[in-house]
VEXFI-519665 format. One record per residue: x, y, z of N, C-alpha, C, O in turn; residue in one letter. Coordinates in steps of 0.001 Angstrom, whole numbers, padded with zeros to 6 digits, always signed. Example, Ala and Ser with C-alpha at 12.3 -4.5 7.8 and 13.67 -1.06 7.14 Angstrom:
BEGIN
+013190-005690+007800+012300-004500+007800+013200-003300+007800+014236-003319+008465A
+012850-002250+007080+013670-001060+007140+012900+000030+007870+013409+001138+008039S
This chain:
BEGIN
-148513+054181-010709-149428+053090-011011-148625+051827-011326-147758+051839-012201M
-148917+050741-010612-148201+049494-010853-148964+048580-011810-148391+047612-012310T
-150227+048857-012076-151027+048081-013008-151681+049039-013988-151749+050245-013746A
-152162+048490-015100-152839+049329-016079-154061+049991-015444-154834+049338-014742A
-154229+051282-015694-155343+052024-015114-156642+051632-015823-156790+051835-017028L
-157568+051074-015067-158840+050650-015635-160031+051370-015007-161122+051393-015578R
-159816+051956-013830-160923+052616-013160-160482+053836-012369-159356+053908-011878G
-161385+054782-012259-161153+055985-011458-162228+056062-010378-163418+055945-010671I
-161810+056255-009144-162703+056571-008041-162598+058079-007868-161549+058587-007473L
-163658+058784-008155-163583+060250-008214-164506+060902-007195-165719+060693-007215C
-163922+061686-006314-164708+062481-005378-165474+063545-006169-165165+063796-007334D
-166460+064161-005544-167289+065137-006255-167111+066565-005747-166600+067425-006465L
-167538+066818-004492-167443+068179-003953-165997+068630-003913-165153+067987-003288D
-165712+069738-004582-164359+070272-004600-163451+069629-005633-162294+070024-005780G
-163980+068622-006362-163192+067928-007389-163849+068074-008756-163223+068521-009716V
-165126+067689-008828-165884+067836-010078-166698+069123-010054-166813+069812-011067V
-167259+069441-008901-168039+070674-008800-167910+071270-007406-167499+070617-006447Y
-168280+072537-007346-168414+073226-006055-169755+073940-006120-169914+074912-006858R
-170733+073447-005333-172086+073969-005469-172643+073584-006832-172651+072408-007194G
-173106+074570-007583-173667+074319-008914-172690+074638-010028-173077+074671-011196D
-171443+074871-009694-170447+075234-010692-169405+074125-010849-168950+073561-009855E
-169026+073811-012086-167982+072793-012282-166621+073330-011857-166348+074523-011991P
-165780+072455-011351-164409+072845-011031-163610+072970-012328-163892+072293-013317C
-162641+073818-012302-161836+074060-013494-161211+072757-014011-160605+071999-013253E
-161369+072520-015288-160736+071379-015939-161388+070038-015687-160959+069035-016257G
-162432+069985-014833-163025+068694-014475-163776+068058-015640-163577+066880-015939A
-164636+068831-016295-165454+068280-017376-164585+067727-018496-164812+066619-018982T
-163582+068512-018901-162706+068085-019992-161845+066891-019588-161650+065963-020374E
-161338+066920-018370-160480+065839-017902-161219+064515-017820-160692+063480-018227G
-162443+064542-017293-163222+063320-017173-163647+062801-018546-163725+061592-018764L
-163920+063723-019467-164278+063305-020832-163122+062557-021481-163336+061563-022175A
-161912+063027-021262-160755+062353-021866-160539+060977-021260-160095+060060-021952S
-160846+060820-019978-160725+059509-019337-161754+058538-019906-161433+057383-020186A
-162985+059003-020076-164017+058140-020653-163649+057727-022073-163840+056575-022461R
-163123+058671-022842-162719+058367-024222-161616+057319-024264-161499+056565-025230E
-160811+057278-023212-159722+056298-023144-160213+054938-022648-159437+053987-022549A
-161509+054856-022336-162081+053590-021896-161935+053305-020419-162150+052174-019983G
-161573+054311-019640-161438+054137-018195-162805+054309-017537-163506+055289-017794V
-163177+053357-016692-164456+053424-015994-164352+054391-014819-163328+054441-014137R
-165408+055153-014588-165391+056163-013530-166538+055910-012564-167693+055787-012971I
-166211+055835-011293-167217+055733-010240-167085+056977-009374-166028+057231-008795L
-168154+057742-009288-168140+058977-008509-168504+058657-007068-169595+058158-006792Y
-167592+058943-006155-167774+058653-004735-167971+059951-003960-167174+060882-004075M
-169022+059999-003184-169251+061199-002396-169598+060871-000959-170359+059940-000694T
-169048+061624-000042-169397+061513+001371-170660+062299+001693-171214+062161+002784N
-171119+063118+000760-172361+063858+000946-173513+062874+000770-173822+062456-000346N
-174140+062513+001880-175149+061453+001861-176565+061976+001682-177513+061194+001750A
-176737+063261+001459-178080+063833+001476-178898+063507+000241-180124+063422+000319S
-178237+063319-000911-178972+063139-002158-178901+061703-002660-178035+060926-002258R
-179825+061373-003539-179839+060041-004146-178817+059997-005282-178430+061040-005810T
-178376+058783-005663-177479+058660-006816-178087+059262-008089-177371+059847-008902P
-179406+059118-008262-180059+059668-009446-179952+061191-009470-179711+061784-010522A
-180131+061822-008307-180035+063281-008246-178614+063747-008533-178413+064750-009218A
-177621+063016-008009-176219+063356-008276-175914+063190-009753-175249+064038-010349V
-176397+062099-010353-176166+061855-011772-176791+062961-012623-176211+063378-013626A
-177966+063431-012225-178623+064518-012955-177785+065794-012901-177661+066505-013899D
-177211+066079-011734-176372+067264-011613-175126+067141-012479-174718+068097-013138Q
-174526+065951-012470-173350+065741-013307-173699+065948-014781-172950+066587-015519L
-174835+065407-015199-175251+065564-016583-175451+067027-016960-175089+067442-018060G
-176028+067807-016049-176253+069230-016310-174945+069994-016446-174900+071049-017079A
-173880+069465-015854-172564+070101-015933-171747+069577-017112-170592+069960-017295L
-172363+068691-017915-171658+068145-019067-170834+066915-018770-169921+066572-019521G
-171160+066237-017656-170462+065004-017279-171482+063869-017312-172212+063681-016339V
-171553+063103-018411-172555+062038-018517-172378+060984-017421-171278+060471-017215P
-173462+060670-016726-173408+059660-015663-174814+059170-015362-175783+059919-015489A
-174918+057916-014965-176179+057354-014507-176083+057052-013034-174991+057120-012471G
-177199+056714-012377-177169+056392-010941-176172+055301-010600-175587+055304-009517P
-175975+054354-011533-175045+053255-011279-173591+053714-011249-172709+052970-010820E
-173342+054941-011705-171986+055488-011711-171681+056292-010453-170600+056868-010331D
-172623+056332-009521-172488+057133-008298-172560+056222-007073-173452+055381-006963V
-171625+056399-006171-171644+055684-004890-171666+056712-003778-170707+057462-003597L
-172765+056747-003029-172874+057691-001917-172518+057018-000608-172570+055794-000489T
-172157+057823+000368-171856+057279+001692-173095+056644+002317-172976+055755+003160A
-174290+057095+001906-175516+056463+002391-175601+055026+001915-176028+054148+002665S
-175198+054775+000668-175215+053409+000148-174208+052527+000885-174474+051354+001148Q
-173061+053095+001212-172068+052329+001972-172614+052006+003356-172424+050897+003857V
-173295+052975+003981-173882+052746+005301-174960+051670+005243-175038+050815+006125A
-175796+051714+004199-176837+050704+004047-176223+049320+003862-176739+048331+004383A
-175117+049253+003118-174412+047984+002940-173911+047457+004282-173954+046254+004538T
-173439+048360+005131-172962+047971+006463-174105+047410+007306-173937+046396+007983E
-175268+048067+007265-176427+047582+008019-176845+046212+007508-177112+045305+008296V
-176903+046060+006180-177292+044777+005591-176324+043673+005983-176730+042537+006228A
-175029+044015+006042-174024+043031+006446-174237+042598+007889-174116+041417+008213S
-174555+043557+008754-174827+043238+010154-176045+042332+010279-176062+041407+011091M
-177065+042608+009465-178279+041779+009510-177982+040362+009020-178400+039379+009632R
-177255+040276+007910-176923+038965+007349-176065+038154+008318-176205+036936+008427T
-175177+038856+009017-174292+038180+009951-174926+037865+011295-174269+037332+012189G
-176205+038195+011437-176906+037881+012679-176612+038820+013818-176971+038540+014962G
-175949+039958+013519-175610+040910+014582-176673+041981+014783-176606+042761+015733R
-177667+042017+013873-178678+043065+013933-179979+042537+013351-179980+041891+012303L
-181083+042809+014028-182401+042441+013527-183093+043692+013023-183347+044626+013783T
-183396+043703+011727-184041+044865+011120-185341+044414+010471-185360+043440+009718V
-186418+045115+010761-187700+044785+010171-188715+045868+010493-188361+046875+011107G
-189964+045686+010095-190987+046706+010341-191116+047098+011813-191398+048253+012132P
-190904+046123+012711-191013+046424+014140-189707+046957+014717-189689+047512+015815E
-188621+046788+013977-187319+047304+014411-186635+047972+013217-185643+047456+012702R
-187161+049116+012776-186618+049775+011600-185321+050526+011897-184914+050681+013048P
-184704+050976+010842-183536+051842+010948-184023+053281+010982-184869+053661+010173V
-183512+054086+011894-183837+055504+011939-182899+056228+010976-181687+056259+011188L
-183459+056806+009923-182662+057480+008894-182594+058966+009181-183613+059652+009243A
-181381+059447+009355-181147+060854+009686-180388+061489+008526-179265+061087+008222L
-180997+062478+007879-180321+063127+006764-181272+063419+005635-182486+063469+005829G
-180715+063616+004436-181534+063899+003269-182151+062644+002690-182061+061561+003270G
-182786+062807+001526-183505+061710+000885-182604+060525+000570-183068+059386+000533A
-181329+060781+000345-180411+059716-000038-180275+058615+000992-179984+057475+000630G
-180476+058918+002262-180312+057907+003310-181422+056863+003225-181148+055663+003196V
-182665+057315+003186-183783+056389+003109-183781+055575+001829-184061+054376+001859G
-183469+056210+000702-183442+055505-000585-182389+054404-000561-182637+053307-001061V
-181224+054677+000011-180158+053668+000079-180593+052469+000904-180282+051331+000553A
-181312+052712+001999-181806+051609+002832-182862+050802+002075-182873+049573+002135L
-183742+051497+001368-184789+050822+000603-184204+049936-000487-184712+048844-000744E
-183136+050404-001128-182507+049641-002208-182086+048249-001738-182062+047304-002527E
-181756+048127-000458-181310+046851+000089-182399+046162+000905-182126+045210+001637L
-183629+046646+000777-184756+046004+001440-184776+046184+002933-185300+045329+003648G
-184218+047278+003428-184146+047524+004869-185260+048471+005303-185391+049571+004765L
-186060+048044+006273-187132+048885+006793-186537+050088+007518-185558+049958+008253A
-187142+051269+007303-186603+052461+007949-187738+053412+008325-188864+053305+007841W
-187396+054323+009189-188341+055330+009642-187616+056672+009693-186432+056733+010028I
-188327+057736+009363-187727+059070+009418-187810+059625+010833-188600+059149+011648S
-187007+060614+011116-187061+061230+012448-188401+061922+012655-188930+061933+013766T
-188963+062510+011570-190259+063178+011693-191346+062166+012057-192188+062436+012913A
-191327+061008+011407-192322+059969+011710-192135+059432+013118-193108+059126+013806R
-190897+059321+013540-190627+058839+014896-191204+059806+015934-191745+059379+016954Q
-191087+061097+015667-191644+062092+016592-193166+061992+016635-193769+062132+017698R
-193792+061749+015471-195251+061630+015417-195747+060460+016263-196825+060522+016854E
-194952+059399+016315-195338+058189+017046-195006+058271+018527-195358+057365+019283R
-194342+059325+018956-193804+059368+020319-194876+059211+021393-194599+058721+022488S
-196094+059627+021075-197150+059499+022070-197981+058249+021900-198906+058008+022676G
-197661+057439+020882-198486+056266+020606-197622+055048+020296-197899+054292+019366A
-196603+054879+021069-195750+053708+020870-194611+053964+019917-194745+053737+018715G
-193512+054423+020420-192363+054721+019588-191761+053430+019046-191603+052455+019780V
-191425+053430+017755-190841+052240+017151-189539+051871+017853-188769+052741+018260A
-189304+050563+017989-188068+050052+018572-186999+050120+017484-186905+049220+016650D
-186211+051162+017487-185230+051404+016433-184043+050450+016583-183457+050340+017660V
-183703+049771+015506-182581+048832+015541-181250+049526+015340-180246+049141+015938S
-181240+050558+014491-180001+051261+014173-180308+052686+013773-181423+053002+013358A
-179324+053532+013900-179404+054908+013419-178360+055079+012332-177176+054832+012558V
-178800+055505+011143-177854+055875+010096-177896+057389+009993-178900+057972+009582V
-176788+058018+010372-176730+059477+010383-175934+059990+009201-174731+059753+009086Q
-176637+060705+008314-175996+061340+007169-176322+062817+007144-177132+063304+007932G
-175690+063513+006242-175916+064954+006118-177244+065250+005442-177665+064533+004535Y
-177902+066313+005893-179107+066819+005249-179180+068312+005469-179044+068762+006607G
-179390+069105+004423-179383+070566+004579-180469+071098+005493-180374+072229+005968P
-181509+070296+005750-182611+070763+006590-182624+070103+007964-183604+070233+008697E
-181566+069404+008324-181496+068796+009655-181582+069859+010741-181040+070954+010596L
-182261+069529+011819-182346+070478+012927-182074+069776+014250-181767+068584+014280D
-182188+070525+015343-181886+069988+016661-182822+068830+017012-182406+067885+017682V
-184069+068892+016572-185006+067807+016862-184562+066502+016211-184703+065431+016802Q
-184027+066589+014999-183531+065381+014328-182371+064774+015107-182325+063563+015327D
-181438+065619+015522-180302+065125+016291-180755+064536+017623-180178+063567+018115L
-181791+065132+018196-182315+064641+019469-182940+063253+019317-182762+062398+020185T
-183673+063021+018216-184252+061697+017982-183159+060645+017856-183291+059529+018359E
-182079+061018+017178-180954+060089+017059-180379+059774+018435-180076+058621+018740A
-180232+060803+019258-179679+060604+020604-180569+059694+021439-180070+058816+022143A
-181901+059898+021366-182826+059034+022106-182622+057573+021704-182516+056694+022560Y
-182568+057323+020387-182462+055947+019897-181135+055311+020297-181094+054150+020704A
-180059+056072+020180-178731+055542+020523-178645+055242+022013-178089+054218+022409I
-179188+056121+022832-179185+055883+024278-180045+054668+024652-179854+054059+025705R
-180994+054328+023770-181857+053164+024028-181259+051879+023475-181877+050818+023553S
-180049+051974+022913-179355+050774+022472-179242+050562+020981-178706+049538+020557G
-179725+051487+020164-179635+051337+018713-178181+051399+018253-177394+052184+018782A
-177826+050582+017278-176504+050648+016643-176414+051981+015895-177381+052407+015262V
-175263+052630+015968-175096+053956+015361-174066+053898+014242-172905+053557+014469W
-174502+054233+013038-173621+054267+011879-173658+055665+011280-174733+056185+010981I
-172502+056270+011106-172394+057590+010485-171876+057427+009066-170912+056699+008828A
-172515+058103+008134-172087+057991+006737-170683+058534+006536-169933+058026+005702T
-170326+059547+007282-168980+060127+007192-168777+061068+008357-169728+061424+009053N
-167529+061472+008568-167252+062435+009636-166496+063664+009126-165692+064250+009850D
-166761+064049+007870-166200+065299+007340-166779+066465+008133-167998+066631+008187D
-165936+067259+008737-166439+068363+009556-166972+069518+008715-167789+070306+009191T
-166515+069624+007465-166965+070708+006597-167394+070170+005239-167070+069039+004876T
-168128+070995+004492-168616+070653+003162-168347+071829+002226-168840+072928+002479L
-167572+071629+001141-167281+072737+000217-168550+073191-000516-169306+072369-001034P
-168771+074507-000551-169879+075083-001311-169354+076260-002107-168188+076634-001976T
-170209+076846-002933-169804+078003-003730-169432+079187-002843-168687+080066-003278A
-169935+079228-001611-169664+080340-000691-168491+080070+000231-168013+080974+000917R
-168024+078828+000248-166935+078470+001151-167226+077151+001835-167969+076327+001301G
-166649+076939+003016-166826+075684+003738-168012+075769+004699-168027+076584+005621L
-169004+074906+004462-170192+074860+005315-170025+073765+006369-169088+072969+006304A
-170926+073733+007324-170917+072697+008359-171170+071337+007708-172133+071177+006959V
-170316+070366+007989-170451+069036+007417-171023+068042+008404-171291+068377+009558G
-171209+066808+007939-171825+065775+008771-171012+065484+010028-171580+065188+011079N
-169688+065565+009928-168861+065286+011089-169141+066208+012256-169066+065800+013415G
-169466+067458+011945-169796+068408+013009-171101+068037+013693-171246+068218+014902S
-172057+067513+012916-173336+067094+013476-173197+065782+014239-173847+065581+015265L
-172352+064895+013739-172061+063649+014454-171436+063962+015812-171733+063304+016809V
-170567+064972+015840-169918+065358+017092-170942+065814+018130-170773+065570+019324A
-172003+066475+017670-173045+066925+018605-173748+065731+019231-174006+065727+020435A
-174065+064709+018426-174739+063521+018950-173790+062730+019844-174213+062168+020854V
-172518+062685+019481-171522+061989+020314-171442+062649+021694-171379+061966+022716R
-171445+063974+021706-171375+064699+022969-172606+064420+023823-172511+064304+025045T
-173763+064314+023171-175013+064114+023901-175179+062695+024426-175884+062476+025411A
-174536+061732+023777-174754+060334+024143-173553+059651+024781-173707+058674+025513T
-172361+060161+024505-171152+059500+024971-170809+058273+024143-169867+057546+024461G
-171578+058039+023068-171361+056882+022192-170427+057248+021045-170201+058424+020762A
-169892+056227+020393-169017+056415+019241-169594+055651+018056-169842+054451+018174T
-169817+056304+016917-170426+055616+015784-169425+054799+014976-168216+055014+015061P
-169941+053871+014202-169156+053232+013148-169257+054144+011940-170353+054384+011432T
-168131+054650+011477-168122+055571+010342-167697+054796+009097-166715+054054+009134V
-168433+054964+007988-168198+054115+006824-167715+054855+005580-167157+054228+004679V
-167910+056154+005508-167480+056894+004323-165977+057075+004290-165267+056653+005203G
-165494+057714+003220-164055+057996+003138-163611+058763+004379-164319+059683+004787K
-162482+058439+005001-161388+057578+004538-161457+056133+005044-160444+055433+005032P
-162616+055682+005482-162706+054361+006091-162783+053268+005020-163234+053497+003898Y
-162326+052075+005408-162144+050989+004455-163424+050574+003752-163387+050176+002587A
-164561+050660+004443-165828+050205+003866-166124+050880+002533-166558+050227+001585S
-165889+052188+002461-166209+052929+001248-165404+052424+000061-165943+052264-001034A
-164127+052176+000271-163257+051745-000828-163558+050310-001240-163483+049977-002422Y
-163894+049466-000285-164209+048082-000626-165487+048002-001443-165554+047263-002425Q
-166510+048765-001041-167764+048779-001798-167520+049328-003200-168089+048832-004173V
-166671+050355-003303-166363+050953-004609-165663+049962-005525-166035+049826-006691A
-164660+049274-005014-163931+048302-005822-164833+047139-006218-164749+046636-007339L
-165693+046712-005301-166638+045644-005615-167589+046094-006722-167923+045315-007615D
-168024+047351-006660-168949+047873-007680-168298+047832-009062-168947+047464-010040R
-167027+048206-009147-166328+048217-010427-165806+046844-010827-165534+046596-012002L
-165668+045953-009849-165102+044648-010140-163631+044722-010481-163133+043930-011282G
-162921+045682-009870-161504+045893-010148-160696+045774-008858-161251+045821-007759L
-159387+045622-009003-158494+045579-007848-158037+046986-007508-158180+047909-008310T
-157490+047140-006322-157011+048452-005890-155950+049000-006838-155958+050190-007154A
-155038+048144-007293-153958+048586-008152-154382+049003-009541-153617+049647-010259G
-155614+048638-009936-156119+049000-011262-156858+050329-011253-157318+050795-012295E
-156974+050939-010075-157772+052163-009948-156922+053348-009483-155813+053183-008974C
-157471+054527-009673-156865+055773-009203-157929+056560-008459-159004+056814-009004L
-157646+056950-007219-158539+057819-006459-158172+059259-006728-157020+059653-006545M
-159147+060057-007167-158931+061487-007378-159751+062242-006340-160973+062101-006289I
-159091+063036-005520-159796+063763-004472-159156+065098-004157-158103+065444-004692G
-159814+065846-003274-159299+067162-002896-158963+067256-001415-158480+068290-000954D
-159216+066172-000657-158948+066194+000779-157897+065154+001134-158067+063964+000868R
-156829+065607+001728-155785+064680+002156-156265+063767+003278-155867+062604+003347L
-157117+064287+004157-157532+063516+005331-158640+062520+005043-158910+061656+005878D
-159292+062609+003890-160343+061653+003555-159998+060890+002283-159643+059713+002338T
-160100+061553+001147-159869+060892-000142-158508+060217-000216-158409+059033-000535D
-157462+060977+000081-156096+060484-000102-155689+059521+001012-155080+058485+000748I
-156024+059862+002255-155680+058972+003374-156373+057626+003228-155766+056580+003460A
-157647+057653+002841-158376+056406+002677-157834+055563+001542-157742+054341+001656G
-157473+056218+000442-156897+055493-000689-155591+054828-000287-155325+053689-000672A
-154775+055537+000487-153502+054975+000946-153725+053716+001773-153034+052715+001588S
-154691+053768+002685-154990+052609+003534-155516+051436+002709-155252+050276+003026R
-156268+051750+001642-156870+050700+000824-155934+050202-000274-156273+049272-001005A
-154761+050818-000391-153815+050411-001417-154157+050914-002802-153693+050360-003799G
-154970+051964-002873-155360+052539-004158-154464+053735-004469-154383+054645-003644V
-153792+053779-005611-153003+054954-005989-153907+056192-006000-155107+056081-006251P
-153336+057365-005731-154187+058538-005592-153584+059778-006234-152386+059857-006503S
-154467+060742-006467-154067+062042-007015-154845+063124-006289-156060+063014-006120A
-154160+064156-005864-154791+065307-005220-154958+066416-006244-153992+066828-006886L
-156191+066903-006397-156423+068070-007236-156605+069281-006324-157205+069187-005253V
-156079+070408-006767-156039+071597-005915-157223+072529-006155-157090+073748-006048L
-158384+071952-006480-159586+072747-006716-160512+072744-005506-161593+073331-005547T
-160089+072081-004427-160952+071970-003258-160305+072427-001978-159909+073586-001855G
-160192+071515-001011-159818+071881+000351-158308+071886+000600-157762+072899+001034V
-157634+070781+000333-156221+070646+000695-155304+071379-000284-155659+071608-001440S
-154129+071739+000202-153168+072498-000594-151884+071705-000816-151613+070719-000131T
-151101+072167-001796-149823+071516-002084-148876+071652-000897-148063+070762-000644A
-148977+072747-000177-148112+072964+000987-148371+071927+002077-147449+071534+002793E
-149616+071484+002204-149944+070481+003209-149371+069115+002859-149059+068321+003747E
-149233+068845+001572-148733+067545+001135-147340+067281+001689-147049+066174+002142V
-146485+068289+001655-145086+068086+002053-144940+067861+003552-143878+067440+004011V
-145992+068135+004322-145927+067896+005767-146248+066450+006118-146068+066037+007264T
-146720+065678+005148-147098+064294+005395-145909+063356+005258-144941+063659+004562L
-145993+062224+005926-144993+061177+005722-145087+060715+004268-146184+060665+003711A
-143955+060376+003646-143972+059977+002240-145001+058897+001919-145597+058919+000842P
-145217+057967+002822-146151+056875+002553-147604+057334+002489-148462+056618+001973S
-147883+058529+003014-149245+059041+003038-149513+060074+001954-150639+060551+001814L
-148501+060416+001197-148660+061431+000162-149304+060858-001095-149094+059692-001427R
-150091+061681-001798-150665+061214-003062-149566+061020-004098-148517+061661-004034P
-149816+060137-005043-148827+059904-006087-148715+061056-007052-147699+061211-007729G
-149773+061880-007121-149799+063015-008044-150463+064198-007343-151434+064023-006608H
-149948+065377-007568-150556+066620-007090-150694+067529-008297-149691+067936-008883V
-151928+067855-008678-152169+068612-009903-153191+069718-009658-153942+069689-008683V
-153201+070675-010551-154164+071772-010440-155581+071303-010755-156523+071651-010043E
-155737+070508-011829-157062+070062-012246-157018+068597-012694-155944+068026-012883T
-158190+068009-012858-158267+066625-013330-157623+066484-014702-156998+065467-015003I
-157777+067499-015521-157198+067446-016860-155703+067247-016869-155148+066723-017834G
-155041+067663-015797-153585+067519-015720-153160+066077-015478-151966+065777-015463D
-154132+065177-015286-153826+063757-015092-154004+062944-016375-153832+061725-016371L
-154349+063619-017464-154703+062916-018699-153610+061975-019190-153908+060968-019831A
-152346+062288-018898-151265+061421-019377-151364+060013-018785-150840+059059-019360H
-152040+059881-017625-152136+058566-017002-153057+057638-017787-152790+056440-017881L
-154132+058173-018347-155039+057309-019114-154768+057345-020618-155156+056429-021342W
-154112+058385-021081-153779+058424-022509-152801+057311-022868-152837+056795-023985E
-151928+056936-021934-150936+055934-022249-151489+054508-022197-150821+053558-022608R
-152743+054367-021677-153345+053036-021651-154545+052948-022594-155222+051921-022651V
-154801+054020-023329-155945+054042-024250-155756+053036-025384-156619+052917-026254A
């Protein structure tokens, strides 16, 4: 760390929890950071849930948080759509809504920014009576997504809709192991359309910029804590944010040594609690 640590960007799946169970040392480690006055923003590429739902889960695990402490990839995607609209590159409105693909978190994120949207189910209902002219497709993860949802996205993209993917993580950590992630579903739509989406979640720059803007801090004042070298850590490196890999999720210590030194995390630890010395010295 080259500057005093003032903020933590913390991944969730595989870092704070796995399914409904807390990761070892996460609750205690995060509590010590809060006690030291370090601000924590929880960043997740899982776009299916709303920030309020994520905050409720954190609270149930003994990690106090409000919706304002959570940044989902759906919110980053909505910010991207809003930026396109403001910049005159995209027209979004009731007659040209955004097609939201995924869980409840996608639609809520669009609504927060005043963006008109339509669900894939509603789009199918309208198919025989004037299908809405979709301006963009925001594709996020949803546990109940099916082939029909992916097909609606493909129809819209082939008709010229802008395509934004919340993330391209191929897997999602659960209590049972690694489940199919949004990246695998994005790959299916890519194969069907031949199109390439704009991806905004970690490790892409958009996610880190929105996070830093939310905290009002610089990259050097923050620490990214994650469990994936290819998303959390790689993205932090590109954004100039110091990082720490915790070994409670996907990536291993053995994988770290295969990376170029410039891409390695600054810290490799078993649990979040093992990072306490970083914030204790600035308390």
